[in-house]
C-alpha positions, 0 to 999 in steps of 0.5 A: 500500500502507498503511503502518506507521511505527514511531519508536524511540529513547530517551527524550527522543529526539524520537520522539513530537514527530517522530511527530506532526510526520510525521503532519501532524494527518492520520494517527493516532499512538499511543504506550504513553505515551497510556495514562499520559496523562490527556486533559484535562490532559495530564498524564503519570503512569506506573504500572509495573504497568499497563504491560503494558496500556499495551502491549496498548492501543497494540497494540490501537489500531494493529489498530483503525486497520488494520482501517479500513485507515487509509493511514498509521499511526505508533507511537512507543515506545521499542522497545529491546527485541524483545518491543516491537516484534514484535507491530507486525511481526505485525500488519502482516503480518496487515493487509498493511501495509508496515512502516517502522522509524525510529530517532530519535537525540537529538542536539538534547539533549532531556529526557525527561518520565519523569524517567529518569536517566541511569543508567537511560538508559544501561542502556536504551541497552545494551539497544537492537539495530539491526539494519542487515541 
């Protein structure tokens, strides 16, 4: 069975790094951040007004790979709110993908590329829900 692996956690936790490591340059890795990253220079420039477009692009890219029957697809995002992760559960069901959710913790003291301050990170952490059962 094909697998959709979702890596979630706060900014700076290492989601993107882990996704790339697990994908072994063999499987696609998608992120909302892809939309805001210049492909030529690698420069990240967030624009809140286009955030909804970035989320849709990530979902669309994931579905396109599912339609190709790609065996493993990785998506890294914060997924702190239920609405962020729900479309991927729907895609997995529609395309018969087994879904795995991996929570990445920032135990290495990583910093985030988004310049999100500690106050905002704490607010995100308060909203973060983990479903153990």
